[in-house]
C-alpha positions in Angstrom: -0.3 0.0 -0.1 1.1 3.6 -0.8 1.9 5.8 1.6 0.0 9.2 2.2 2.5 12.1 1.1 -0.3 14.6 2.7 1.1 13.4 6.6 4.9 15.0 5.1 5.0 18.7 5.7 4.7 21.8 3.1 7.8 23.1 5.5 10.6 21.2 6.1 13.8 21.6 8.4 16.8 21.2 6.4 18.5 18.8 8.7 15.1 16.6 8.2 15.8 17.1 4.5 19.8 15.1 4.4 18.5 12.7 7.2 15.2 11.6 4.8 15.9 12.9 0.9 14.7 9.3 -0.4 11.8 10.9 1.6 11.5 13.9 0.1 12.5 13.2 -3.2 9.8 10.2 -3.6 6.9 12.9 -2.5 8.6 15.8 -5.5 8.1 13.6 -8.2 5.0 13.3 -7.2 4.4 16.5 -7.2 4.8 17.2 -3.8 6.9 21.0 -2.6 8.6 21.9 0.1 10.0 24.9 0.9 13.5 24.0 3.5 14.6 26.0 6.4 17.1 26.1 8.4 17.0 28.2 12.2 14.2 29.1 11.2 15.1 31.2 8.0 13.6 29.8 4.9 16.7 28.8 2.8 15.2 27.5 -0.8 12.3 25.6 -2.3 12.4 22.2 -3.3 9.4 22.1 -6.3 9.1 19.0 -9.1 10.9 19.9 -12.4 7.6 20.6 -15.6 8.9 18.4 -17.9 7.1 20.3 -20.6 6.9 24.0 -19.2 9.7 26.4 -18.6 11.3 25.0 -15.9 12.8 22.6 -18.8 14.2 25.5 -20.1 17.6 27.6 -19.7 18.2 30.6 -20.6 21.4 32.2 -20.6 22.7 35.4 -20.8 25.9 37.2 -21.5 26.5 40.9 -21.1 29.5 40.9 -23.9 30.1 44.5 -22.5 32.1 43.1 -19.9 34.8 41.4 -22.4 35.3 44.2 -24.4 34.2 47.8 -24.3 31.0 48.1 -26.4 30.1 44.7 -26.9 32.2 42.6 -29.0 31.4 41.8 -33.1 29.5 39.1 -34.4 32.1 37.2 -36.3 35.0 37.8 -32.9 32.1 35.5 -31.2 31.6 33.1 -33.6 35.9 32.5 -33.8 35.6 32.8 -30.6 33.0 29.8 -30.6 33.9 27.6 -32.8 38.3 27.5 -30.9 35.4 26.9 -27.8 33.4 23.5 -29.4 37.7 23.3 -30.4 39.1 23.3 -27.3 41.3 25.8 -27.8 42.2 28.8 -26.0 39.5 31.7 -26.7 40.4 35.3 -27.4 38.2 38.6 -27.8 39.8 41.0 -30.3 40.1 44.5 -29.3 
C-alpha cells in the first residue's frame, strides 16, 4: 500500500531533508513542493520539474560589454565559439 504524502509537511528543516532525502524526493516526484528552512529561516524551495513547461528551459545571458567596451562583434564571437568547441584557447580581439 502506498504511503500517504499528505502527512509530510510543506515546510521542512534542512537537517530533516538531509536525513530523509529519499522520502522527499519521492514526494516531489509525485508533485509535492517544500520550503526548506534552517534556523527558522527559509533557504530554498524544492519543486518538481515540469518537463513540458518553462522550468525545463534554461536561459543564458552574457553581457559582452564585460569582455570588451562596446560589446563584441558577431564574427569575433563566432570565432571564439568555434575555438571553444574545438578545445582551443578563446580570445576576443580588442
